[in-house]
Each structure stands twice: as structure tokens, then as C-alpha cells.
BAFI-3210 file (N, C-alpha, C; in Angstrom, 3 decimals, decimal comma, padded with zeros to 6 digits):
// residues 68
n [1|2|3|4|5|6|7|8|9|10|11|12|13|14|15|16|17|18|19|20|21|22|23|24|25|26|27|28|29|30|31|32|33|34|35|36|37|38|39|40|41|42|43|44|45|46|47|48|49|50|51|52|53|54|55|56|57|58|59|60|61|62|63|64|65|66|67|68]
n.u [023,403|022,761|024,342|023,135|023,578|023,442|024,271|026,606|027,989|027,927|028,132|030,344|029,427|031,484|032,108|029,802|028,006|027,247|025,111|024,003|020,885|021,171|019,596|021,684|023,229|020,604|020,263|018,907|018,724|020,644|019,057|017,565|018,344|015,957|014,065|015,421|015,939|012,938|012,931|014,591|012,730|010,829|011,785|013,021|010,658|009,533|011,233|010,992|008,309|008,198|010,228|008,953|006,491|007,576|008,239|005,884|004,916|006,659|006,117|005,048|001,748|-000,152|-000,464|-003,341|-004,365|-006,124|-004,602|-004,136]
n.v [-033,673|-031,181|-028,285|-025,174|-022,048|-019,682|-020,667|-021,622|-019,559|-017,991|-016,009|-016,154|-016,167|-014,493|-012,534|-011,284|-008,350|-007,130|-005,804|-005,751|-007,463|-011,343|-013,834|-016,370|-015,798|-016,004|-019,013|-019,661|-021,403|-020,592|-018,317|-017,565|-014,781|-012,889|-013,756|-013,147|-010,543|-009,634|-010,976|-008,983|-006,755|-007,493|-007,968|-005,818|-003,782|-004,981|-004,874|-002,431|-001,745|-002,739|-001,176|001,037|000,379|-000,365|002,313|003,404|002,475|003,290|006,051|008,475|009,148|011,629|015,069|015,104|016,549|018,559|022,321|024,208]
n.w [-003,743|-005,329|-006,215|-006,085|-007,834|-006,669|-003,862|-004,104|-004,187|-001,469|001,097|003,951|007,277|009,026|007,413|006,719|007,215|010,482|010,562|008,465|007,199|006,427|005,046|005,498|007,588|009,131|009,431|007,619|004,406|001,332|-000,712|-004,128|-005,760|-006,499|-004,451|-002,399|-002,330|-001,897|000,589|001,959|001,768|003,046|006,031|006,449|006,531|008,257|010,604|010,761|011,527|013,964|015,445|015,455|016,890|019,250|019,878|020,026|022,646|024,372|024,040|026,034|026,986|025,363|026,463|027,576|029,678|032,126|032,046|034,326]
ca.u [022,814|023,391|024,754|022,767|024,934|023,454|024,589|028,208|028,917|027,331|028,989|030,516|029,049|032,180|032,461|028,796|028,114|025,957|023,712|022,832|020,398|021,290|019,346|022,597|023,306|020,017|020,198|018,205|019,227|020,782|018,043|017,609|018,283|014,582|013,255|016,452|015,328|011,653|012,974|015,194|012,136|009,926|012,925|013,183|009,652|009,169|012,202|010,341|007,375|008,791|010,708|007,478|005,562|008,208|008,355|004,741|004,795|007,430|005,904|003,566|000,521|-000,503|-001,089|-004,738|-005,193|-006,511|-003,792|-004,385]
ca.v [-032,547|-030,428|-026,950|-024,023|-020,793|-018,798|-021,541|-021,641|-018,019|-017,658|-015,383|-016,709|-015,424|-013,785|-011,656|-010,727|-006,916|-007,593|-004,965|-006,518|-009,062|-011,959|-014,925|-017,184|-015,575|-016,507|-019,800|-020,441|-021,683|-019,499|-018,265|-017,021|-013,008|-012,508|-014,342|-012,740|-008,983|-009,935|-011,169|-007,850|-005,694|-007,763|-007,634|-004,018|-003,277|-006,027|-004,044|-000,795|-001,451|-003,246|-000,120|001,865|-000,452|000,024|003,739|003,863|001,691|004,034|007,500|009,015|009,623|013,089|015,555|015,992|016,957|020,282|022,847|025,678]
ca.w [-003,752|-006,621|-005,506|-007,020|-008,306|-005,286|-003,037|-004,530|-003,810|-000,574|001,996|005,292|008,287|009,911|006,666|006,592|008,070|011,208|010,704|007,331|007,073|005,419|005,469|005,423|009,154|010,324|009,774|006,445|003,172|000,340|-001,873|-005,353|-005,833|-006,501|-003,072|-001,677|-002,367|-000,951|001,790|002,399|002,172|004,308|006,944|006,947|007,090|009,663|011,727|011,028|012,338|015,365|016,419|015,318|017,946|020,500|019,941|020,426|023,712|025,058|024,173|027,079|026,266|024,787|027,439|027,482|031,300|032,206|032,342|034,859]
c.u [023,451|023,172|024,104|023,845|024,865|023,893|026,320|029,058|028,006|028,520|029,300|030,163|030,151|032,444|030,876|028,686|027,021|024,718|022,904|022,322|019,995|020,413|020,556|022,734|021,863|019,535|019,426|019,074|019,765|019,713|018,429|017,723|017,098|013,841|014,327|015,864|013,832|011,807|013,488|014,286|010,980|010,843|012,383|011,800|009,040|009,831|011,417|009,195|007,289|009,226|009,308|006,588|006,280|008,488|007,032|004,389|005,974|007,221|004,839|002,392|000,308|-000,730|-002,338|-005,328|-005,233|-004,990|-004,252|-003,657]
c.v [-032,112|-028,716|-026,006|-022,825|-020,224|-019,328|-021,568|-020,127|-016,973|-017,198|-015,961|-015,859|-014,686|-012,738|-011,027|-009,176|-007,637|-006,817|-005,546|-007,671|-009,973|-013,314|-016,452|-017,140|-015,806|-017,452|-020,835|-020,546|-020,648|-019,218|-017,471|-015,337|-012,321|-012,496|-013,624|-011,062|-009,000|-010,078|-010,106|-007,092|-006,145|-007,691|-006,239|-003,520|-004,038|-005,206|-002,656|-000,443|-002,063|-001,839|001,198|001,360|000,042|001,569|004,459|003,373|002,561|005,535|007,566|009,233|011,430|013,563|016,470|016,170|018,507|020,819|024,330|026,854]
c.w [-004,671|-005,893|-006,555|-007,194|-007,334|-003,860|-002,914|-003,979|-002,344|000,175|003,136|005,833|008,789|008,680|006,646|007,763|009,198|011,199|009,456|007,304|005,790|005,740|005,716|007,109|009,650|010,040|008,480|005,363|002,682|-000,591|-003,333|-005,338|-005,869|-005,073|-002,094|-001,312|-001,577|000,163|002,475|002,871|003,040|005,590|007,327|007,452|008,400|010,823|012,062|011,707|013,682|016,231|016,163|016,884|019,392|021,239|020,730|022,135|024,656|025,288|025,287|026,218|026,060|025,836|027,360|028,702|031,324|032,451|032,881|034,922]
res [m|v|e|t|s|s|q|a|k|q|t|p|q|n|e|a|s|s|s|e|l|r|p|e|t|l|g|l|p|a|i|e|p|e|a|y|h|m|f|r|l|f|m|e|r|l|m|k|e|q|e|e|q|k|a|l|m|v|t|p|e|p|n|n|e|k|t|d]
***
């Protein structure tokens, strides 16, 4: 198998920041920079949407009850 340049400069898992989303740390093969950028955008958007969904589930309903 021929090693591509992106595979050659792959960061070892122990050096990768735990907060940083890297395809290698998620068990995915190393990918080209453009694809990696799209992957990051997708993952950041997905995480943001999940956080918003979680917040919606936790947030109580607006108080629409009668106030006497």
C-alpha cells in the first residue's frame, strides 16, 4: 500500500487534544486537508445541534399557566 502525504504526517493519538475532533482519533483513516476541513465543519455543526437538542429537552416549558 502506498502511503499518502496525509498518512505520513498523521498525529499520534496521545498527542492529539482530547477536545479536538480528529478523524484518526475516531478510528477513521487519515484524510486529505479539504476533506478534513469539511469533516470538522460537519462534526462541529453536529455537536452544536446535539447540544441545542439537549438544552431543549432539559429546559422546562415556558410558563404559560395563569398567574393569579
